[in-house]
C-alpha positions as CSV (number, residue, x, y, z in Angstrom):
1,M,-1.4,0.1,-16.1
2,S,0.5,-2.9,-17.5
3,V,2.5,-3.8,-14.4
4,E,0.6,-6.3,-12.2
5,Q,2.8,-6.8,-9.2
6,R,1.7,-9.1,-6.4
7,S,3.4,-9.4,-3.1
8,A,5.7,-12.4,-3.1
9,S,4.2,-13.6,0.1
10,S,1.3,-11.8,1.7
11,N,1.8,-10.2,5.1
12,L,-1.8,-11.3,5.9
13,H,-3.6,-14.6,6.2
14,D,-6.8,-16.1,7.3
15,G,-6.1,-19.8,7.1
16,V,-9.4,-20.8,5.5
17,E,-9.7,-22.6,2.3
18,S,-12.1,-21.2,-0.3
19,A,-12.9,-21.2,-4.0
20,V,-11.1,-18.8,-6.4
21,A,-12.8,-15.4,-6.4
22,P,-14.6,-14.3,-9.6
23,P,-12.8,-11.8,-11.9
24,L,-13.0,-8.2,-10.8
25,A,-14.2,-5.3,-12.9
26,D,-11.3,-3.6,-14.7
27,E,-11.3,-0.5,-12.4
28,D,-11.2,-2.6,-9.3
29,Q,-8.5,-4.8,-10.7
30,A,-6.4,-1.7,-11.5
31,R,-6.9,-0.5,-7.9
32,A,-5.9,-3.9,-6.5
33,D,-2.8,-3.9,-8.8
34,F,-1.8,-0.4,-7.6
35,Y,-2.2,-1.4,-3.9
36,A,-0.2,-4.6,-4.5
37,L,2.7,-2.7,-6.2
38,F,2.8,-0.1,-3.4
39,A,2.8,-2.8,-0.7
40,R,5.7,-4.4,-2.5
41,L,7.7,-1.2,-2.8
42,L,7.0,0.0,0.7
43,L,7.8,-3.3,2.4
44,A,11.0,-4.1,0.6
45,P,13.3,-2.5,-2.0
46,P,12.6,-3.4,-5.7
47,D,14.6,-6.2,-7.3
48,A,16.0,-6.0,-10.8
49,A,13.0,-7.8,-12.3
50,L,10.5,-5.3,-10.7
51,L,12.6,-2.3,-11.8
52,A,12.7,-3.7,-15.4
53,A,8.9,-4.3,-15.4
54,L,8.3,-0.7,-14.2
55,A,10.7,0.7,-16.7
56,A,8.8,-1.1,-19.5
57,A,5.3,-0.2,-18.2
58,D,2.9,1.7,-20.4
59,P,1.7,5.2,-19.4
60,I,-1.7,5.2,-17.6
61,G,-4.8,7.1,-18.5
62,A,-6.5,8.0,-15.2
63,A,-9.6,9.8,-16.5
64,G,-8.3,13.3,-16.0
65,E,-6.2,12.5,-12.9
66,F,-3.1,14.2,-14.2
67,A,-1.2,14.1,-10.9
68,L,-1.3,10.3,-11.0
69,E,-0.5,10.1,-14.7
70,D,2.5,12.4,-14.1
71,A,3.7,10.6,-11.0
72,W,3.4,7.2,-12.7
73,L,5.5,8.5,-15.7
74,K,8.1,9.7,-13.2
75,L,8.2,6.3,-11.5
76,T,8.7,4.4,-14.8
77,Q,11.4,6.8,-15.8
78,A,13.2,6.5,-12.4
79,A,13.0,2.7,-12.6
80,S,14.8,2.8,-15.9
81,V,17.9,4.5,-14.4
82,V,18.2,3.2,-10.9
83,D,19.7,-0.2,-10.2
84,A,18.6,-2.7,-7.6
85,A,21.6,-2.3,-5.4
86,A,21.2,1.5,-5.2
87,A,17.5,1.1,-4.4
88,A,18.3,-1.4,-1.7
89,D,20.9,0.9,-0.1
90,E,18.4,3.8,-0.2
91,F,15.7,1.7,1.4
92,S,18.1,0.6,4.2
93,A,19.2,4.1,4.9
94,M,15.6,5.3,5.3
95,F,13.8,2.4,6.9
96,V,16.3,0.0,8.5
97,S,18.3,0.5,11.6
98,T,19.6,-1.4,14.6
99,G,17.8,1.2,16.7
100,T,15.1,3.6,15.6
101,P,15.2,4.1,11.8
102,P,15.0,7.6,10.3
103,L,11.5,6.8,9.0
104,N,8.8,4.8,10.7
105,P,5.9,4.3,8.3
106,Y,3.4,3.1,11.0
107,G,0.0,4.4,11.7
108,S,0.5,4.4,15.5
109,F,3.6,6.5,15.2
110,Y,2.0,9.2,13.0
111,I,-1.3,9.3,14.9
112,T,0.0,9.2,18.5
113,G,3.8,9.7,18.2
114,H,4.4,6.2,19.6
115,L,4.9,2.8,18.0
116,N,2.6,-0.1,18.9
117,D,0.0,2.3,20.5
118,A,-3.8,2.3,20.6
119,P,-4.2,2.7,16.8
120,L,-2.5,-0.6,16.2
121,A,-4.8,-2.3,18.8
122,D,-7.8,-0.8,17.0
123,L,-6.5,-2.0,13.7
124,R,-6.0,-5.5,15.0
125,H,-9.5,-5.5,16.3
126,D,-10.9,-4.6,12.8
127,L,-8.6,-7.1,11.1
128,A,-10.0,-9.8,13.4
129,R,-13.5,-8.8,12.4
130,L,-12.5,-9.2,8.8
131,R,-10.9,-12.6,9.7
132,L,-7.4,-11.3,8.8
133,A,-4.2,-11.4,10.8
134,R,-0.5,-11.0,10.4
135,A,1.1,-14.0,8.7
136,P,3.5,-16.0,10.8
137,G,7.1,-14.8,10.5
138,V,6.3,-11.4,9.2
139,G,8.4,-8.7,10.9
140,E,6.4,-5.6,10.1
141,F,3.4,-4.6,12.3
142,E,0.0,-4.5,10.7
143,D,-0.1,-0.7,10.7
144,H,2.9,-0.4,8.4
145,L,1.7,1.6,5.3
146,G,2.8,-1.2,3.0
147,T,0.9,-3.7,5.0
148,L,-2.2,-1.5,4.9
149,C,-1.9,-1.3,1.1
150,E,-1.8,-5.1,1.1
151,T,-4.9,-5.2,3.2
152,M,-6.7,-2.8,0.8
153,R,-5.7,-5.1,-2.0
154,V,-7.2,-8.1,-0.2
155,L,-10.4,-6.2,0.6
156,I,-10.8,-5.3,-3.1
157,Q,-9.7,-8.6,-4.6
158,G,-10.4,-11.1,-2.0
159,G,-8.2,-14.1,-1.3
160,P,-8.1,-17.6,0.1
161,G,-10.9,-17.9,2.6
162,M,-12.2,-14.4,2.0
163,P,-14.4,-12.9,-0.7
164,A,-13.8,-9.5,-2.2
165,R,-15.4,-6.8,0.1
166,G,-17.7,-4.1,-1.1
167,L,-16.9,-0.4,-1.3
168,A,-18.5,0.3,2.0
169,V,-16.1,-2.0,3.8
170,Q,-13.2,-0.7,1.8
171,K,-14.2,2.9,2.7
172,A,-14.5,2.1,6.4
173,F,-11.1,0.6,6.6
174,F,-9.4,3.3,4.5
175,E,-11.0,6.1,6.4
176,T,-10.2,4.7,9.8
177,H,-6.7,3.3,9.2
178,V,-5.1,5.0,6.2
179,R,-6.5,8.4,5.5
180,P,-5.7,10.1,8.9
181,W,-1.9,9.8,8.4
182,Y,-0.8,8.6,4.9
183,A,-0.1,12.1,3.6
184,A,2.2,13.1,6.4
185,C,4.1,9.8,6.2
186,L,4.6,10.1,2.4
187,A,5.7,13.7,2.8
188,D,8.4,12.6,5.2
189,I,9.5,9.9,2.8
190,A,9.7,12.3,-0.1
191,G,11.5,14.9,2.0
192,S,14.1,12.5,3.4
193,A,17.7,13.5,2.6
194,D,18.3,9.9,1.6
195,A,15.3,9.7,-0.8
196,N,16.0,9.5,-4.5
197,F,14.0,6.6,-6.0
198,Y,11.7,6.6,-3.0
199,R,10.9,10.3,-3.4
200,I,9.3,9.2,-6.7
201,V,7.6,6.2,-5.0
202,A,6.1,8.5,-2.4
203,G,4.8,10.8,-5.1
204,V,2.9,8.1,-6.9
205,V,1.6,6.5,-3.8
206,D,0.3,9.9,-2.6
207,A,-1.3,10.7,-5.9
208,F,-3.2,7.3,-5.9
209,L,-4.2,7.4,-2.3
210,S,-5.5,11.0,-2.8
211,I,-7.8,9.7,-5.6
212,E,-9.0,6.9,-3.3
213,A,-9.7,9.4,-0.5
214,Q,-11.7,11.7,-2.9
215,A,-13.7,8.7,-4.2
216,F,-14.5,7.4,-0.8
217,A,-15.5,10.8,0.4
218,V,-18.4,10.9,-1.9
219,L,-19.5,7.3,-1.2
220,D,-22.6,7.4,0.8
221,S,-22.7,4.3,3.0
222,A,-22.7,3.4,6.6
223,D,-22.2,-0.3,6.4
224,P,-20.0,-1.7,9.2
225,I,-16.4,-2.6,8.5
226,A,-17.1,-6.3,8.9
227,A,-20.1,-6.4,6.5
């Protein structure tokens, strides 16, 4: 993947100074880049620069993961024909409302049917153990799917005050806070009457997270989430 999209300002912080993390292995860097891109697309509509970067991105070779390869190709093709204004209108129609928006990509909503419920409290507990918290001024709750993608990026890549975490910690976080509900959420996004570009976004996010779920399923480790 040639697009390396980082969130303009992270939704997470720990407020501790530290040295720059060492370079990641290529596979982990690619995973971190995917999570960063998906966080960006799920938390805000793409601007013209991001759409241009996606349209110019190379195809990916995902070691036989044809669903991801195909979904990525569709995303790059869609980015070449949609304009930023149309993408912003679509995003607003699906995710923004003065009341309850048509789509609520939050873990609490999908797990219990209610926003700001027990799953969010459990997530905040685990984030505290990882020394992470919602950054000041951020409007979205921590269990937003985009913010969870950002959290996974931080666990893989590390950041200021936090080293990269091992696969055991990544698995524990993913299995607890992402896997139980991401597929249902992405299916709702893809099936929305307003979805056009975001139907394609949902497809590539689902393809990638399915690979992550399969990989974590065969990882044999019982290390605690805060290891």
